[in-house]
MISE-441867 format. One record per residue (C-alpha): residue number from 1; residue in three letters; y, x, z. Coordinates in steps of 0.02 Angstrom, whole numbers, plus 50000, padded with zeros to 5 digits. Layout:
% MISE-441867
<r NUM, "ALA", <Y, X, Z>>,
...
//
This chain:
% MISE-441867
<r 1, "MET", <51857, 46360, 50081>>,
<r 2, "ALA", <51773, 46531, 50068>>,
<r 3, "THR", <51880, 46644, 50178>>,
<r 4, "PRO", <51851, 46833, 50188>>,
<r 5, "TYR", <51750, 46824, 50350>>,
<r 6, "GLY", <51666, 46666, 50289>>,
<r 7, "ILE", <51595, 46763, 50143>>,
<r 8, "LYS", <51538, 46902, 50260>>,
<r 9, "LEU", <51451, 46773, 50370>>,
<r 10, "ALA", <51366, 46694, 50220>>,
<r 11, "VAL", <51305, 46863, 50158>>,
<r 12, "HIS", <51241, 46904, 50331>>,
<r 13, "LEU", <51140, 46742, 50337>>,
<r 14, "ILE", <51064, 46779, 50166>>,
<r 15, "THR", <51024, 46957, 50220>>,
<r 16, "ASN", <50933, 46895, 50375>>,
<r 17, "HIS", <50832, 46768, 50279>>,
<r 18, "PHE", <50798, 46852, 50111>>,
<r 19, "GLY", <50841, 47037, 50123>>,
<r 20, "THR", <50973, 47154, 50053>>,
<r 21, "LEU", <50936, 47136, 49867>>,
<r 22, "VAL", <50959, 46948, 49868>>,
<r 23, "ALA", <51112, 46968, 49980>>,
<r 24, "LYS", <51191, 47089, 49856>>,
<r 25, "VAL", <51175, 46963, 49715>>,
<r 26, "CYS", <51244, 46825, 49827>>,
<r 27, "ASP", <51389, 46933, 49883>>,
<r 28, "ASN", <51446, 46963, 49705>>,
<r 29, "LEU", <51435, 46779, 49661>>,
<r 30, "LEU", <51536, 46730, 49814>>,
<r 31, "ARG", <51672, 46858, 49785>>,
<r 32, "ARG", <51685, 46850, 49595>>,
<r 33, "GLY", <51646, 46667, 49561>>,
<r 34, "PRO", <51525, 46605, 49426>>,
<r 35, "LEU", <51441, 46746, 49330>>,
<r 36, "THR", <51318, 46761, 49187>>,
<r 37, "LEU", <51154, 46854, 49208>>,
<r 38, "GLN", <51219, 47009, 49120>>,
<r 39, "GLN", <51375, 47011, 49229>>,
<r 40, "VAL", <51272, 47002, 49388>>,
<r 41, "ILE", <51164, 47146, 49326>>,
<r 42, "ARG", <51318, 47250, 49286>>,
<r 43, "TYR", <51408, 47216, 49451>>,
<r 44, "THR", <51257, 47239, 49565>>,
<r 45, "GLU", <51180, 47386, 49470>>,
<r 46, "LEU", <51008, 47313, 49500>>,
<r 47, "THR", <50868, 47298, 49372>>,
<r 48, "PRO", <50859, 47138, 49268>>,
<r 49, "GLN", <50697, 47088, 49354>>,
<r 50, "GLN", <50771, 47112, 49528>>,
<r 51, "VAL", <50922, 47005, 49483>>,
<r 52, "LYS", <50813, 46868, 49406>>,
<r 53, "ASN", <50699, 46863, 49559>>,
<r 54, "SER", <50850, 46857, 49675>>,
<r 55, "LEU", <50929, 46714, 49577>>,
<r 56, "LEU", <50766, 46618, 49579>>,
<r 57, "ILE", <50756, 46633, 49768>>,
<r 58, "LEU", <50936, 46576, 49789>>,
<r 59, "ILE", <50910, 46429, 49673>>,
<r 60, "GLN", <50747, 46381, 49760>>,
<r 61, "HIS", <50840, 46373, 49927>>,
<r 62, "ASN", <50989, 46277, 49856>>,
<r 63, "CYS", <51111, 46424, 49878>>,
<r 64, "VAL", <51149, 46444, 49692>>,
<r 65, "GLN", <51169, 46319, 49552>>,
<r 66, "ALA", <51144, 46369, 49370>>,
<r 67, "PHE", <51248, 46281, 49238>>,
<r 68, "THR", <51294, 46297, 49056>>,
<r 69, "LEU", <51481, 46303, 49022>>,
<r 70, "GLU", <51517, 46230, 48851>>,
<r 71, "SER", <51672, 46306, 48774>>,
<r 72, "GLN", <51746, 46264, 48607>>,
<r 73, "GLY", <51746, 46404, 48478>>,
<r 74, "GLY", <51883, 46447, 48354>>,
<r 75, "PHE", <51924, 46353, 48196>>,
<r 76, "GLY", <51767, 46306, 48102>>,
<r 77, "ASP", <51653, 46360, 48243>>,
<r 78, "GLY", <51543, 46244, 48342>>,
<r 79, "PRO", <51537, 46235, 48532>>,
<r 80, "LYS", <51476, 46393, 48618>>,
<r 81, "ALA", <51371, 46387, 48778>>,
<r 82, "ASN", <51317, 46518, 48905>>,
<r 83, "THR", <51223, 46503, 49067>>,
<r 84, "GLN", <51317, 46548, 49226>>,
<r 85, "TYR", <51269, 46552, 49410>>,
<r 86, "LEU", <51376, 46480, 49547>>,
<r 87, "ALA", <51353, 46521, 49733>>,
<r 88, "LEU", <51364, 46367, 49845>>,
<r 89, "PHE", <51458, 46433, 49997>>,
<r 90, "SER", <51438, 46275, 50103>>,
<r 91, "ASN", <51251, 46263, 50070>>,
<r 92, "ILE", <51228, 46441, 50130>>,
<r 93, "LEU", <51319, 46401, 50292>>,
<r 94, "HIS", <51208, 46249, 50317>>,
<r 95, "ARG", <51065, 46368, 50355>>,
<r 96, "MET", <51143, 46388, 50527>>,
<r 97, "ARG", <51132, 46199, 50553>>,
<r 98, "PHE", <50947, 46171, 50519>>,
<r 99, "PRO", <50912, 46141, 50706>>,
<r 100, "LYS", <51047, 46006, 50708>>,
<r 101, "PHE", <50974, 45923, 50553>>,
<r 102, "LEU", <50800, 45921, 50631>>,
<r 103, "GLU", <50869, 45849, 50793>>,
<r 104, "ILE", <50950, 45705, 50699>>,
<r 105, "VAL", <50787, 45659, 50610>>,
<r 106, "SER", <50687, 45679, 50771>>,
<r 107, "ARG", <50805, 45558, 50858>>,
<r 108, "GLU", <50812, 45427, 50719>>,
<r 109, "LEU", <50637, 45438, 50642>>,
<r 110, "ASP", <50467, 45505, 50696>>,
<r 111, "GLN", <50375, 45671, 50712>>,
<r 112, "GLU", <50296, 45656, 50539>>,
<r 113, "CYS", <50469, 45644, 50459>>,
<r 114, "LYS", <50532, 45791, 50560>>,
<r 115, "GLU", <50387, 45901, 50501>>,
<r 116, "LEU", <50418, 45851, 50321>>,
<r 117, "LEU", <50601, 45893, 50335>>,
<r 118, "GLU", <50559, 46057, 50419>>,
<r 119, "GLY", <50451, 46103, 50270>>,
<r 120, "LEU", <50592, 46063, 50150>>,
<r 121, "LEU", <50717, 46166, 50250>>,
<r 122, "GLN", <50599, 46314, 50258>>,
<r 123, "ASN", <50549, 46309, 50075>>,
<r 124, "GLY", <50705, 46239, 49994>>,
<r 125, "ARG", <50621, 46125, 49868>>,
<r 126, "LEU", <50448, 46048, 49866>>,
<r 127, "THR", <50349, 45925, 49764>>,
<r 128, "LEU", <50251, 45784, 49845>>,
<r 129, "VAL", <50089, 45878, 49812>>,
<r 130, "GLN", <50157, 46033, 49898>>,
<r 131, "MET", <50212, 45928, 50048>>,
<r 132, "VAL", <50036, 45857, 50063>>,
<r 133, "GLU", <49956, 46030, 50053>>,
<r 134, "ARG", <50077, 46097, 50184>>,
<r 135, "ALA", <50041, 45950, 50301>>,
<r 136, "LYS", <49853, 45978, 50282>>,
<r 137, "SER", <49867, 46162, 50321>>,
<r 138, "LYS", <49968, 46125, 50479>>,
<r 139, "ARG", <49832, 46016, 50555>>,
<r 140, "LYS", <49653, 46055, 50590>>,
<r 141, "ASP", <49598, 45876, 50555>>,
<r 142, "GLY", <49697, 45872, 50393>>,
<r 143, "CYS", <49826, 45746, 50339>>,
<r 144, "ARG", <49810, 45597, 50223>>,
<r 145, "GLU", <49922, 45584, 50070>>,
<r 146, "ASP", <49978, 45410, 50115>>,
<r 147, "VAL", <50047, 45473, 50283>>,
<r 148, "VAL", <50152, 45603, 50193>>,
<r 149, "ARG", <50207, 45476, 50064>>,
<r 150, "GLU", <50259, 45355, 50201>>,
<r 151, "GLY", <50359, 45491, 50290>>,
<r 152, "LEU", <50446, 45540, 50129>>,
<r 153, "THR", <50486, 45357, 50096>>,
<r 154, "LYS", <50570, 45344, 50267>>,
<r 155, "LEU", <50671, 45502, 50237>>,
<r 156, "LEU", <50727, 45436, 50066>>,
<r 157, "ALA", <50773, 45268, 50138>>,
<r 158, "ALA", <50883, 45354, 50269>>,
<r 159, "HIS", <50953, 45469, 50132>>,
<r 160, "PHE", <50898, 45625, 50228>>,
<r 161, "VAL", <50804, 45684, 50072>>,
<r 162, "GLU", <50855, 45674, 49891>>,
<r 163, "CYS", <50791, 45716, 49718>>,
<r 164, "CYS", <50842, 45890, 49664>>,
<r 165, "PRO", <50987, 45906, 49541>>,
<r 166, "ALA", <50969, 45956, 49359>>,
<r 167, "PRO", <50917, 46140, 49345>>,
<r 168, "GLU", <51052, 46184, 49217>>,
<r 169, "PRO", <51179, 46046, 49181>>,
<r 170, "LEU", <51300, 46057, 49037>>,
<r 171, "VAL", <51479, 46068, 49101>>,
<r 172, "PRO", <51616, 46045, 48970>>,
<r 173, "GLU", <51765, 46160, 48977>>,
<r 174, "GLN", <51908, 46084, 49075>>,
<r 175, "VAL", <52049, 46026, 48962>>,
<r 176, "LYS", <52226, 46049, 49029>>,
<r 177, "VAL", <52332, 45897, 48995>>,
<r 178, "GLU", <52516, 45936, 48962>>,
<r 179, "THR", <52650, 45811, 49008>>,
<r 180, "THR", <52823, 45788, 48932>>,
<r 181, "SER", <52909, 45825, 49097>>,
<r 182, "LYS", <52893, 46006, 49150>>,
<r 183, "LYS", <52917, 45969, 49334>>,
<r 184, "ARG", <52796, 45826, 49335>>,
<r 185, "GLY", <52670, 45926, 49233>>,
<r 186, "THR", <52672, 46067, 49363>>,
<r 187, "LYS", <52638, 45945, 49504>>,
<r 188, "SER", <52503, 45858, 49402>>,
<r 189, "ALA", <52418, 46025, 49363>>,
<r 190, "LYS", <52420, 46071, 49548>>,
<r 191, "ILE", <52340, 45906, 49597>>,
<r 192, "ASN", <52211, 45924, 49460>>,
<r 193, "GLU", <52171, 46102, 49514>>,
<r 194, "GLU", <52144, 46048, 49694>>,
<r 195, "SER", <52041, 45893, 49654>>,
<r 196, "GLU", <51929, 45967, 49519>>,
<r 197, "THR", <51864, 46138, 49563>>,
<r 198, "ILE", <51728, 46218, 49460>>,
<r 199, "GLU", <51603, 46188, 49601>>,
<r 200, "GLN", <51643, 46003, 49609>>,
<r 201, "ARG", <51626, 45985, 49419>>,
<r 202, "VAL", <51459, 46078, 49418>>,
<r 203, "LEU", <51385, 45977, 49561>>,
<r 204, "ALA", <51445, 45814, 49484>>,
<r 205, "ALA", <51362, 45860, 49319>>,
<r 206, "ALA", <51201, 45917, 49403>>,
<r 207, "GLY", <51181, 45768, 49521>>,
<r 208, "PRO", <51048, 45641, 49476>>,
<r 209, "MET", <51086, 45457, 49444>>,
<r 210, "GLU", <51105, 45356, 49604>>,
<r 211, "ALA", <50950, 45252, 49557>>,
<r 212, "GLN", <50844, 45411, 49544>>,
<r 213, "ARG", <50922, 45510, 49688>>,
<r 214, "PHE", <50835, 45416, 49830>>,
<r 215, "SER", <50692, 45326, 49741>>,
<r 216, "MET", <50508, 45371, 49732>>,
<r 217, "ILE", <50427, 45267, 49596>>,
<r 218, "THR", <50239, 45279, 49593>>,
<r 219, "ASN", <50105, 45207, 49481>>,
<r 220, "THR", <50099, 45053, 49593>>,
<r 221, "GLU", <50287, 45035, 49571>>,
<r 222, "PHE", <50333, 45049, 49755>>,
<r 223, "ASP", <50517, 45071, 49795>>,
<r 224, "VAL", <50587, 45163, 49945>>,
<r 225, "ASN", <50571, 45006, 50054>>,
<r 226, "GLY", <50385, 44990, 50015>>,
<r 227, "GLU", <50405, 44828, 49915>>,
<r 228, "THR", <50320, 44800, 49751>>,
<r 229, "SER", <50404, 44738, 49594>>,
<r 230, "THR", <50337, 44672, 49430>>,
<r 231, "ASP", <50412, 44637, 49261>>,
<r 232, "ASP", <50388, 44450, 49289>>,
<r 233, "SER", <50492, 44445, 49449>>,
<r 234, "PRO", <50614, 44301, 49428>>,
<r 235, "SER", <50736, 44375, 49556>>,
<r 236, "LEU", <50787, 44515, 49437>>,
<r 237, "ILE", <50936, 44478, 49330>>,
<r 238, "VAL", <50934, 44539, 49151>>,
<r 239, "GLY", <51047, 44690, 49184>>,
<r 240, "GLU", <50948, 44749, 49335>>,
<r 241, "LYS", <50783, 44728, 49242>>,
<r 242, "ARG", <50850, 44829, 49095>>,
<r 243, "LYS", <50907, 44969, 49212>>,
<r 244, "ARG", <50738, 44972, 49300>>,
<r 245, "ASP", <50643, 44976, 49135>>,
<r 246, "SER", <50754, 45119, 49077>>,
<r 247, "LEU", <50721, 45214, 49237>>,
<r 248, "GLU", <50533, 45190, 49222>>,
<r 249, "LEU", <50537, 45251, 49041>>,
<r 250, "ASP", <50631, 45407, 49098>>,
<r 251, "ARG", <50499, 45440, 49231>>,
<r 252, "GLU", <50357, 45410, 49108>>,
<r 253, "SER", <50431, 45530, 48981>>,
<r 254, "THR", <50457, 45659, 49119>>,
<r 255, "ALA", <50275, 45644, 49170>>,
<r 256, "GLU", <50217, 45660, 48989>>,
<r 257, "GLU", <50318, 45820, 48971>>,
<r 258, "GLY", <50228, 45894, 49120>>,
<r 259, "GLU", <50379, 45901, 49234>>,
<r 260, "VAL", <50369, 45862, 49419>>,
<r 261, "VAL", <50494, 45788, 49540>>,
<r 262, "LEU", <50564, 45910, 49666>>,
<r 263, "TRP", <50636, 45853, 49832>>,
<r 264, "ARG", <50759, 45936, 49949>>,
<r 265, "ALA", <50858, 45898, 50106>>,
<r 266, "ASN", <51017, 45798, 50075>>,
<r 267, "PHE", <51150, 45901, 50165>>,
<r 268, "GLU", <51283, 45773, 50125>>,
<r 269, "GLU", <51202, 45638, 50233>>,
<r 270, "PHE", <51180, 45756, 50380>>,
<r 271, "LEU", <51362, 45806, 50369>>,
<r 272, "ARG", <51411, 45623, 50367>>,
<r 273, "ARG", <51311, 45593, 50527>>,
<r 274, "LEU", <51385, 45746, 50610>>,
<r 275, "ARG", <51562, 45694, 50559>>,
<r 276, "HIS", <51535, 45523, 50634>>,
<r 277, "MET", <51471, 45604, 50795>>,
<r 278, "ALA", <51627, 45713, 50800>>,
<r 279, "CYS", <51739, 45561, 50780>>,
<r 280, "ILE", <51647, 45470, 50921>>,
<r 281, "GLU", <51660, 45618, 51040>>,
<r 282, "ASN", <51844, 45639, 51004>>,
<r 283, "VAL", <51875, 45455, 51042>>,
<r 284, "ARG", <51769, 45467, 51199>>,
<r 285, "ALA", <51883, 45605, 51263>>,
<r 286, "SER", <52042, 45506, 51238>>,
<r 287, "LEU", <52000, 45320, 51247>>,
<r 288, "ASP", <51887, 45207, 51352>>,
<r 289, "ASP", <51702, 45163, 51328>>,
<r 290, "GLY", <51745, 45002, 51235>>,
<r 291, "ALA", <51830, 45096, 51094>>,
<r 292, "VAL", <51680, 45213, 51082>>,
<r 293, "LYS", <51558, 45067, 51069>>,
<r 294, "VAL", <51662, 44982, 50934>>,
<r 295, "LEU", <51684, 45141, 50833>>,
<r 296, "LYS", <51499, 45186, 50842>>,
<r 297, "ALA", <51443, 45010, 50793>>,
<r 298, "LYS", <51565, 45005, 50647>>,
<r 299, "LEU", <51515, 45177, 50580>>,
<r 300, "ASP", <51329, 45137, 50594>>,
<r 301, "ALA", <51354, 44974, 50499>>,
<r 302, "THR", <51457, 45047, 50356>>,
<r 303, "ARG", <51383, 45224, 50339>>,
<r 304, "GLY", <51282, 45179, 50184>>,
<r 305, "LEU", <51439, 45116, 50095>>,
<r 306, "GLU", <51536, 45278, 50111>>,
<r 307, "LYS", <51552, 45367, 49944>>,
<r 308, "LYS", <51595, 45542, 50011>>,
<r 309, "VAL", <51585, 45641, 50173>>,
<r 310, "LYS", <51774, 45658, 50196>>,
<r 311, "THR", <51807, 45472, 50194>>,
<r 312, "GLU", <51986, 45444, 50253>>,
<r 313, "LYS", <51962, 45265, 50314>>,
<r 314, "SER", <51805, 45170, 50364>>,
<r 315, "VAL", <51743, 45026, 50257>>,
<r 316, "PRO", <51838, 44866, 50304>>,
<r 317, "LEU", <51743, 44737, 50408>>,
<r 318, "SER", <51796, 44570, 50479>>,
<r 319, "LEU", <51814, 44547, 50669>>,
<r 320, "ASP", <51660, 44435, 50673>>,
<r 321, "ASN", <51554, 44565, 50581>>,
<r 322, "ILE", <51613, 44703, 50696>>,
<r 323, "PHE", <51573, 44597, 50850>>,
<r 324, "GLU", <51401, 44559, 50778>>,
<r 325, "GLU", <51365, 44745, 50758>>,
<r 326, "VAL", <51431, 44787, 50932>>,
<r 327, "ILE", <51317, 44663, 51023>>,
<r 328, "LYS", <51162, 44731, 50936>>,
<r 329, "SER", <51156, 44870, 51066>>,
<r 330, "GLU", <51118, 44839, 51248>>,
<r 331, "GLU", <51277, 44921, 51311>>,
<r 332, "GLY", <51381, 44822, 51184>>,
<r 333, "ARG", <51322, 44651, 51245>>,
<r 334, "VAL", <51441, 44659, 51394>>,
<r 335, "MET", <51591, 44652, 51275>>,
<r 336, "THR", <51680, 44494, 51225>>,
<r 337, "LEU", <51772, 44458, 51063>>,
<r 338, "ASP", <51938, 44494, 51150>>,
<r 339, "ASP", <51870, 44661, 51213>>,
<r 340, "VAL", <51823, 44710, 51034>>,
<r 341, "ARG", <51994, 44657, 50972>>,
<r 342, "ALA", <52080, 44760, 51108>>,
<r 343, "SER", <51972, 44912, 51067>>,
<r 344, "LEU", <52019, 44899, 50884>>,
<r 345, "VAL", <52203, 44901, 50934>>,
<r 346, "GLN", <52166, 45057, 51038>>,
<r 347, "LEU", <52087, 45138, 50886>>,
<r 348, "GLY", <52248, 45107, 50791>>,
<r 349, "CYS", <52180, 44991, 50657>>,
<r 350, "PRO", <52286, 44833, 50637>>,
<r 351, "ALA", <52208, 44691, 50541>>,
<r 352, "SER", <52235, 44688, 50354>>,
<r 353, "ALA", <52220, 44524, 50261>>,
<r 354, "ARG", <52076, 44517, 50141>>,
<r 355, "GLY", <52044, 44345, 50072>>,
<r 356, "THR", <52042, 44212, 50206>>,
<r 357, "ALA", <51987, 44328, 50349>>,
<r 358, "ASP", <52066, 44484, 50423>>,
<r 359, "SER", <51975, 44649, 50401>>,
<r 360, "TYR", <51986, 44806, 50505>>,
<r 361, "SER", <51976, 44986, 50443>>,
<r 362, "ILE", <51979, 45136, 50560>>,
<r 363, "ASP", <52078, 45292, 50509>>,
<r 364, "LEU", <51944, 45427, 50521>>,
<r 365, "LYS", <52057, 45560, 50446>>,
<r 366, "LYS", <52179, 45534, 50589>>,
<r 367, "ILE", <52039, 45556, 50717>>,
<r 368, "ILE", <51982, 45718, 50635>>,
<r 369, "GLU", <52161, 45784, 50627>>,
<r 370, "SER", <52181, 45745, 50811>>,
<r 371, "ALA", <52022, 45842, 50849>>,
<r 372, "GLN", <52085, 45989, 50745>>,
<r 373, "ASN", <52251, 45990, 50838>>,
<r 374, "ASP", <52160, 45989, 51004>>,
<r 375, "GLU", <52049, 46133, 50951>>,
<r 376, "VAL", <52193, 46245, 50896>>,
<r 377, "GLU", <52296, 46201, 51052>>,
<r 378, "SER", <52150, 46251, 51162>>,
<r 379, "ILE", <52140, 46418, 51071>>,
<r 380, "VAL", <52326, 46447, 51098>>,
<r 381, "LEU", <52309, 46401, 51283>>,
<r 382, "LYS", <52166, 46522, 51311>>,
<r 383, "ARG", <52242, 46665, 51209>>,
<r 384, "TYR", <52428, 46657, 51250>>,
<r 385, "GLY", <52445, 46555, 51410>>,
<r 386, "ARG", <52525, 46393, 51471>>,
<r 387, "ASP", <52703, 46432, 51410>>,
<r 388, "ALA", <52642, 46471, 51234>>,
<r 389, "TYR", <52537, 46312, 51237>>,
<r 390, "ARG", <52692, 46205, 51274>>,
<r 391, "ILE", <52791, 46293, 51138>>,
<r 392, "PHE", <52654, 46274, 51008>>,
<r 393, "ARG", <52626, 46091, 51053>>,
<r 394, "LEU", <52811, 46057, 51032>>,
<r 395, "LEU", <52821, 46139, 50861>>,
<r 396, "SER", <52657, 46059, 50804>>,
<r 397, "LYS", <52717, 45884, 50844>>,
<r 398, "ASN", <52893, 45917, 50779>>,
<r 399, "GLY", <52837, 45975, 50608>>,
<r 400, "ARG", <53004, 46057, 50562>>,
<r 401, "LEU", <53102, 46216, 50596>>,
<r 402, "VAL", <53169, 46233, 50774>>,
<r 403, "GLU", <53284, 46369, 50839>>,
<r 404, "THR", <53234, 46482, 50984>>,
<r 405, "ASP", <53359, 46419, 51114>>,
<r 406, "LYS", <53312, 46238, 51083>>,
<r 407, "ILE", <53128, 46280, 51102>>,
<r 408, "SER", <53164, 46366, 51268>>,
<r 409, "ASP", <53269, 46220, 51334>>,
<r 410, "THR", <53142, 46087, 51282>>,
<r 411, "THR", <52986, 46173, 51349>>,
<r 412, "PHE", <53072, 46244, 51507>>,
<r 413, "VAL", <53018, 46421, 51462>>,
<r 414, "GLU", <53133, 46563, 51518>>,
<r 415, "LYS", <53254, 46615, 51380>>,
<r 416, "LYS", <53203, 46797, 51398>>,
<r 417, "ASP", <53018, 46754, 51382>>,
<r 418, "ALA", <53024, 46627, 51239>>,
<r 419, "PRO", <53067, 46755, 51100>>,
<r 420, "LYS", <52924, 46869, 51157>>,
<r 421, "ILE", <52799, 46727, 51154>>,
<r 422, "LEU", <52861, 46662, 50986>>,
<r 423, "TYR", <52855, 46837, 50909>>,
<r 424, "LYS", <52678, 46867, 50971>>,
<r 425, "MET", <52614, 46704, 50897>>,
<r 426, "TRP", <52707, 46739, 50735>>,
<r 427, "LYS", <52629, 46913, 50726>>,
<r 428, "ASP", <52455, 46835, 50745>>,
<r 429, "GLU", <52498, 46711, 50604>>,
<r 430, "TYR", <52504, 46558, 50716>>,
<r 431, "LEU", <52688, 46521, 50681>>,
<r 432, "HIS", <52804, 46527, 50531>>,
<r 433, "MET", <52974, 46608, 50555>>,
<r 434, "GLU", <53135, 46598, 50453>>,
<r 435, "LYS", <53297, 46695, 50483>>,
<r 436, "LEU", <53461, 46602, 50463>>,
<r 437, "VAL", <53614, 46715, 50439>>,
<r 438, "LEU", <53771, 46630, 50511>>,
<r 439, "ALA", <53885, 46784, 50510>>,
<r 440, "PRO", <53870, 46968, 50467>>,
<r 441, "ASN", <53818, 47008, 50646>>,
<r 442, "ARG", <53742, 46843, 50698>>,
<r 443, "ASN", <53568, 46781, 50653>>,
<r 444, "ILE", <53466, 46632, 50715>>,
<r 445, "LEU", <53276, 46629, 50710>>,
<r 446, "LEU", <53193, 46466, 50665>>,
<r 447, "TRP", <53010, 46427, 50700>>,
<r 448, "LYS", <52882, 46299, 50643>>,
<r 449, "VAL", <52694, 46269, 50628>>,
<r 450, "ASN", <52629, 46265, 50448>>,
<r 451, "LYS", <52464, 46177, 50477>>,
<r 452, "ARG", <52375, 46206, 50313>>,
<r 453, "PRO", <52386, 46399, 50310>>,
<r 454, "LEU", <52361, 46402, 50499>>,
<r 455, "TRP", <52203, 46297, 50487>>,
<r 456, "GLU", <52135, 46419, 50357>>,
<r 457, "HIS", <52179, 46567, 50470>>,
<r 458, "VAL", <52094, 46483, 50620>>,
<r 459, "LEU", <51941, 46446, 50516>>,
<r 460, "ASP", <51930, 46628, 50460>>,
<r 461, "GLU", <51941, 46681, 50643>>,
<r 462, "MET", <51799, 46562, 50684>>,
<r 463, "PHE", <51695, 46636, 50543>>,
<r 464, "HIS", <51731, 46808, 50615>>,
<r 465, "ALA", <51673, 46753, 50788>>,
<r 466, "ALA", <51516, 46674, 50715>>,
<r 467, "LEU", <51477, 46834, 50621>>,
<r 468, "ASN", <51494, 46935, 50781>>,
<r 469, "LEU", <51380, 46816, 50876>>,
<r 470, "SER", <51250, 46824, 50736>>,
<r 471, "LEU", <51257, 47014, 50733>>,
<r 472, "ARG", <51236, 47021, 50922>>,
<r 473, "ALA", <51089, 46900, 50913>>,
<r 474, "ALA", <51009, 47008, 50778>>,
<r 475, "TYR", <51038, 47164, 50885>>,
<r 476, "GLU", <50954, 47082, 51036>>,
<r 477, "TRP", <50807, 47027, 50928>>,
<r 478, "ASP", <50786, 47204, 50858>>,
<r 479, "LYS", <50797, 47279, 51031>>,
<r 480, "GLU", <50658, 47164, 51090>>,
<r 481, "LYS", <50548, 47208, 50940>>,
<r 482, "GLU", <50564, 47395, 50981>>,
<r 483, "VAL", <50455, 47366, 51134>>,
<r 484, "ILE", <50274, 47383, 51081>>,
<r 485, "ASN", <50211, 47248, 51199>>,
<r 486, "PRO", <50358, 47155, 51277>>,
<r 487, "LEU", <50252, 47050, 51395>>,
<r 488, "GLU", <50178, 47205, 51477>>,
<r 489, "ALA", <50324, 47329, 51459>>,
<r 490, "MET", <50459, 47217, 51535>>,
<r 491, "THR", <50462, 47149, 51712>>,
<r 492, "LYS", <50478, 46963, 51746>>,
<r 493, "GLU", <50664, 46981, 51786>>,
<r 494, "GLU", <50694, 47079, 51625>>,
<r 495, "ARG", <50602, 46950, 51520>>,
<r 496, "GLN", <50704, 46810, 51599>>,
<r 497, "LYS", <50867, 46905, 51570>>,
<r 498, "GLN", <50820, 46935, 51387>>,
<r 499, "LYS", <50779, 46751, 51367>>,
<r 500, "ASN", <50945, 46698, 51447>>,
<r 501, "ILE", <51042, 46811, 51329>>,
<r 502, "ARG", <50959, 46733, 51176>>,
<r 503, "ILE", <50987, 46557, 51240>>,
<r 504, "LEU", <51171, 46595, 51276>>,
<r 505, "LEU", <51198, 46672, 51104>>,
<r 506, "ASP", <51111, 46528, 51013>>,
<r 507, "SER", <51204, 46392, 51112>>,
<r 508, "SER", <51371, 46481, 51085>>,
<r 509, "LEU", <51340, 46493, 50898>>,
<r 510, "LEU", <51294, 46307, 50887>>,
<r 511, "LYS", <51450, 46260, 50983>>,
<r 512, "LEU", <51558, 46372, 50876>>,
<r 513, "ASP", <51481, 46295, 50720>>,
<r 514, "ASP", <51540, 46124, 50780>>,
<r 515, "ALA", <51720, 46189, 50772>>,
<r 516, "ILE", <51687, 46270, 50601>>,
<r 517, "MET", <51626, 46104, 50529>>,
<r 518, "LEU", <51781, 46019, 50600>>,
<r 519, "PHE", <51892, 46129, 50490>>,
<r 520, "HIS", <51778, 46167, 50342>>,
<r 521, "ASN", <51672, 46011, 50313>>,
<r 522, "PHE", <51757, 45863, 50397>>,
//
């Protein structure tokens, strides 16, 4: 969700990376939604060439997606189409997370893969030829094409890199379906509005086919695993062979037309890894090491089968399969089958019958919601104190309206202090209040926690804090650049102090971003 301070943070990031002109175009797209070229020119009051260049930069760095919205004309008219530009709010925020993405690849793959990903993050989109040229320029002894190709193959196999989406997909106008029941139709329209936003429809239309998204077919017909395939392979069934032939014909026609394949970082896969890491850390804080080992093994085994980042429940696995995955790691070999079963009970996943064997699925949504509750409760504790923390925790777990006196009695907070604490949290939009009139001169105040609007409010506060940290970091950087020769003008103690300030600001921003992802991406 693009909150007010979230938009300001996104515009600040674009300003730092690409300047004020590009940021002005991005700001209008974020605040106004999809716009045509002429609308962007009118709203920004920039020249057509400046707007075109700005849009090209934003598209190159995956911050804007162009699309053609097909709308039906009047009676007797054919379909009308016009190109619009949509700002991708989440992709802009991912620019803060590039160090995290590089760390994941460095930990799971090798240095060559990390350098390739770094080039994609810096340049947005690159062809294989451009990757090779960049790798050669980085090294004095040069770099062979097969080394770059091998690194790209590893990144594709791990889904860290993907083929770029279509430059301008055709998105049909959304048709509103009316139902016979008015009440049911309202509910259906609300669900449809939430589940199919314009951004989701555009990205779905622009996304490449799954077979093309992570494959790099060469003249020698190597797939992402480095295995060769021929038309005479008996292992291919007729349907698979037909799909492969169709894919090769598409690639051949693309090559004949002079088009090239562009590659970019796959943010979705990095978010999935970070979400799994957040689930593991939350379980580590509340359960024992056995539950952590089981959860990690299960997520590693089923990661490739997840269809979306916000998967509510993990892919079901049998107890034997889970045990097999657990004992693959050195620390997991100390666990027995009974230990794994006990850990699954701790994780709150009872067995569900599937065929002849039981299967276990872990509720990831519940783990994320628990982490969100803990995060908000910690904010309340730091901002309002221990009494407010107990009150908020009671209302959060209760989930319904509770009167002031009952809150005071349950949490053991003084009756004279409870209304003040409740009013302060309500004023800061952390609580919802309703007034119940019992008599002309007698009113009762009822309180509750509305989690959805509160989570949005907390997220906006986090965006505000991240913006302030980014502005302070930019200020420190500008202050350091004002010194003509910092190494000579500053003493050793001053240099160390300046370095400590930058480290503190960067680490604080990365830690705050973990909380932002918890509410915005997970």
